[in-house]
N, C-alpha and C positions, 0 to 999 in steps of 0.2 A: 172566647168573648166574655167581656166583663159588664157588670152593671155598676153604677156609681151612686154615691149618696154623700151627704155632708152632715156632720155632727158638730154642734156648736156648744161651747161651755163658756160661762161668764164667771169671773172672779172679781170681787170688790176688794180694793185696798184702801186703807184709810187715807183720806185726802191730805192730812197733815204729814203723813209719812212720805207721800210723793212730792209734796211742795218743798220739803227740805232735803230731799234725797240728793246725794252726790252721785256722780257717775258710777262709782263702785257700789253704792247702796242700791241704786236703780238696777244694776246688773244682778245683784243678789235677790232683789224682789222678783224680777222677771224669772230668774232661775227657779225660785220656789214656786211661783205661779205655774210655770211650764211643767215642773216636776210633778206637782200635785195633780194638775189637769191631765197629764199624760197617764198617770196611774189610774185615774178615774175612767178615762176614755178607753184605755186598753182592756179594762174589765167590762166596760159597757158595750164594746163592739161584739162581744160574745152573744148578747141578747138583742141588740139593736136591730129592729126590723127583721127579726128571724135569725140573726147571727151570721157568722161566716165571713165577716168583713176584715179587711186589713187596711191599716192607715198608710196612705201613700204620700201625703204631704200635710202641712199645717200652715196656718197664718195667724200671727198674734197681732192684735190691734188694740190700741189704748184709746178709750173714750173717757176723758176726765179721770175718775178714779176707778174705772171699770176696765178690766182686761178681758177681751173677747177673743177666744181661740177657736178657729174653725178648722176642722179636720176633713180632708177629702178621703173618702173610703171607697174601696172597690171589693167586689167578690165575683166569683165565677157564676155565670148564668146557668 
């Protein structure tokens, strides 16, 4: 049996960078955002709410110049 939780991280990107980004540049920005966020979260799950979590999925959403990444976590009860 598992218990579940969600961890959310927000990253801001300069508006001007996004406004003029080509498809390739946007892909690069998203890759950097996800890479940095994944590194932070993978370290954070060790202590988040007592630790022992594993990431089972994620969702990246863009709001204006903010990227919000939510991670679904689970651990053994």
